[in-house]
C-alpha positions in Angstrom: -11.1 -1.8 19.1 -8.0 -2.7 21.2 -5.0 -1.0 20.5 -1.7 -3.1 21.1 1.7 -1.5 22.4 4.7 -2.8 20.9 6.3 -6.1 21.2 3.1 -8.0 22.5 2.7 -11.6 22.4 1.6 -13.5 20.0 -1.9 -14.3 21.6 -2.7 -10.8 22.2 -1.7 -10.1 18.5 -3.9 -12.7 17.4 -7.0 -11.9 19.7 -6.9 -8.2 18.0 -6.7 -9.8 14.2 -10.0 -12.2 15.4 -11.8 -8.8 17.1 -11.1 -7.2 13.4 -12.6 -10.7 12.1 -10.2 -13.0 10.7 -10.2 -16.3 11.5 -8.1 -17.9 13.9 -5.9 -19.1 11.2 -5.6 -15.5 8.9 -5.1 -14.0 12.5 -1.9 -16.1 13.1 -0.6 -15.8 9.9 -0.4 -11.9 10.3 0.2 -12.0 14.0 3.5 -13.7 12.7 4.6 -10.1 10.7 5.7 -7.9 13.7 8.4 -5.5 11.8 7.6 -3.5 8.6 10.6 -5.7 6.5 8.8 -9.1 7.6 5.4 -7.2 6.4 6.9 -6.0 3.0 8.5 -9.7 2.6 5.2 -11.4 2.9 3.4 -8.9 0.8 5.7 -9.2 -2.1 5.5 -13.1 -1.7 1.5 -13.1 -2.6 0.9 -13.9 -6.4 -0.2 -11.1 -8.0 -3.6 -9.6 -8.8 -4.1 -10.0 -12.4 -7.9 -8.9 -12.1 -8.9 -11.5 -14.8 -12.4 -11.6 -14.2 -13.1 -7.4 -13.4 -11.6 -5.2 -11.1 -11.3 -6.0 -7.8 -10.2 -4.6 -4.6 -10.1 -7.6 -2.0 -10.4 -7.1 1.7 -7.4 -8.9 3.9 -9.1 -11.5 4.4 -10.0 -12.5 0.6 -6.5 -11.6 -0.2 -5.5 -14.5 2.6 -8.4 -17.1 1.1 -7.6 -16.2 -2.5 -3.6 -15.7 -2.4 -3.6 -12.6 -5.0 -3.2 -9.2 -4.8 -2.3 -6.1 -6.3 -1.7 -2.7 -4.9 -4.3 -1.5 -2.4 -4.8 -5.0 -1.7 -1.5 -5.4 -0.4 -1.4 -2.2 1.5 -4.7 -3.4 3.3 -2.7 -6.5 4.0 0.2 -4.5 5.5 -1.9 -1.7 7.4 -3.4 -4.6 9.1 -0.4 -6.2 9.9 1.0 -2.9 11.4 -2.3 -2.6 13.6 -1.5 -6.2 14.9 2.0 -5.0 15.4 1.7 -2.4 18.0 1.6 0.4 14.7 -0.8 3.0 13.5 -2.5 1.3 10.0 -1.6 4.5 7.5 -2.0 4.2 4.0 -1.2 7.2 1.6 -3.0 7.4 -2.1 -0.4 8.4 -5.3 -2.6 10.4 -7.8 -1.6 9.5 -11.4 -1.7 11.6 -14.7 -5.1 10.6 -17.2 -4.0 7.0 -18.8 -2.2 5.6 -15.8 -3.1 4.2 -12.4 -3.0 5.5 -8.8 -0.7 3.7 -6.4 -1.3 3.1 -2.8 1.2 1.8 -0.2 1.0 1.6 3.7 3.1 4.3 5.6 5.4 3.5 8.7 7.6 5.8 10.8 11.0 4.9 12.7 11.9 8.4 14.8 10.5 11.3 12.9 10.9 9.6 8.9 8.7 7.8 6.9 9.0 4.8 5.0 6.2 3.2 3.0 5.2 -1.2 2.2 4.5 -1.4 -1.4 3.2 -4.2 -3.5 3.8 -3.6 -6.7 4.9 -5.8 -10.1 7.0 -2.9 -10.8 10.6 -3.1 -9.4 10.6 0.8 -9.0 7.7 1.1 -6.9 8.1 -0.9 -3.8 9.3 -1.0 -0.5 10.7 2.3 0.8 13.3 2.7 3.7 12.4 4.9 6.7 14.8 8.1 6.0 12.0 10.5 4.1 11.4 13.3 6.0 7.7 14.2 5.0 5.1 12.2 3.2 5.8 14.8 0.1 9.6 13.4 0.4 8.5 10.2 0.1 6.3 10.3 -2.7 8.7 12.0 -4.7 10.9 8.8 -4.1 8.5 7.5 -6.2 8.4 10.2 -9.4 11.2 9.2 -11.8 10.1 5.5 -12.8 6.4 5.7 -12.1 5.6 6.1 -16.0 3.4 5.2 -18.8 5.0 5.0 -22.3 8.4 6.7 -20.9 6.1 9.4 -19.4 6.6 10.5 -16.0 2.8 10.4 -14.5 3.0 10.7 -11.1 1.0 13.8 -10.0 -0.3 13.9 -6.5 0.2 12.1 -2.8 -2.3 12.0 0.0 -2.4 12.7 3.9 -2.0 9.5 5.7 -5.4 7.7 5.6 -6.1 6.1 9.4 -7.7 3.1 8.8 -8.7 2.6 12.6 -11.4 5.3 11.5 -13.3 2.6 9.2 -15.1 -0.3 10.3 -13.0 -3.5 9.8 -16.0 -4.8 7.9 -15.3 -2.6 5.4 -11.8 -3.6 4.7 -10.6 -6.6 7.0 -13.5 -9.4 6.4 -15.5 -7.5 2.9 -16.3 -10.1 0.9 -16.8 -8.2 -2.6 -14.9 -4.9 -3.9 -14.1 -2.6 -1.0 -15.4 0.6 -2.4 -16.0 2.5 0.3 -11.9 2.3 1.1 -11.0 2.6 -2.3 -13.6 6.1 -1.9 -11.7 7.1 1.0 -8.3 7.1 -0.7 -9.1 8.9 -3.8 -11.4 11.6 -2.2 -9.0 11.9 0.8 -7.1 15.2 0.8 -4.4 15.5 -2.0 -1.4 17.5 -2.8 -0.2 18.5 -6.3 3.7 17.5 -6.8 4.1 19.4 -9.7 4.3 23.5 -9.8 1.9 25.1 -12.5 3.4 24.7 -15.7 5.6 22.3 -14.7 4.2 19.5 -16.8 5.2 20.6 -20.1 8.6 20.7 -19.2 9.1 17.2 -17.9 11.7 14.8 -19.8 10.8 11.4 -21.1 12.6 8.7 -19.3 15.7 7.0 -21.6 15.4 4.5 -23.3 17.6 2.6 -21.1 15.3 3.1 -18.1 12.4 2.4 -20.2 14.0 -1.3 -21.0 14.2 -1.6 -17.0 10.7 -0.7 -16.6 9.8 -3.9 -18.6 11.2 -6.0 -15.6 8.0 -7.8 -14.0 8.0 -9.8 -10.5 4.7 -11.4 -12.0 5.1 -11.9 -16.0 
């Protein structure tokens, strides 16, 4: 697969999108997103996927066709857009404690610092500016408001998973649940956020924080 340097003309980016299996129209849509900021804006505007008919892990093509996405689906779109923009399509899985769900973000770097593109119904689990010197620092920025019923639940973060390692048919154009990519993310090497025994000393978030967590972009 062709790897693009930065600042390529739109035709080159569209060509790569089509090589990944996207339709010309879908490739043109993704090719417009030339910076992490523009990618975040695009991902945030996609309506939330409530999975009304059961769990989904939609590919990039299916997200664009159905016009809905949740976190991992938004991360696939962001990863594809990063690739077409000449940046590596990297994702990071963040593992939650029992009773809560994992979160997946797309990663990018400016200089030596990491940032993240994120699709979330929570106002607190979204974009991160590229100011974090390590993936651990980046993951820790999500910790205070990664909660379930006032309980802080973020427990692990993964290595950066490079989507170029996988056939684009598995995550760009797949028609069903992208099981292999979800398995790859959850099966990637993860690192513990808490030291042994630290969980029992975690303080629940305050009531005012809990009320703020009720704010949802997609009611």
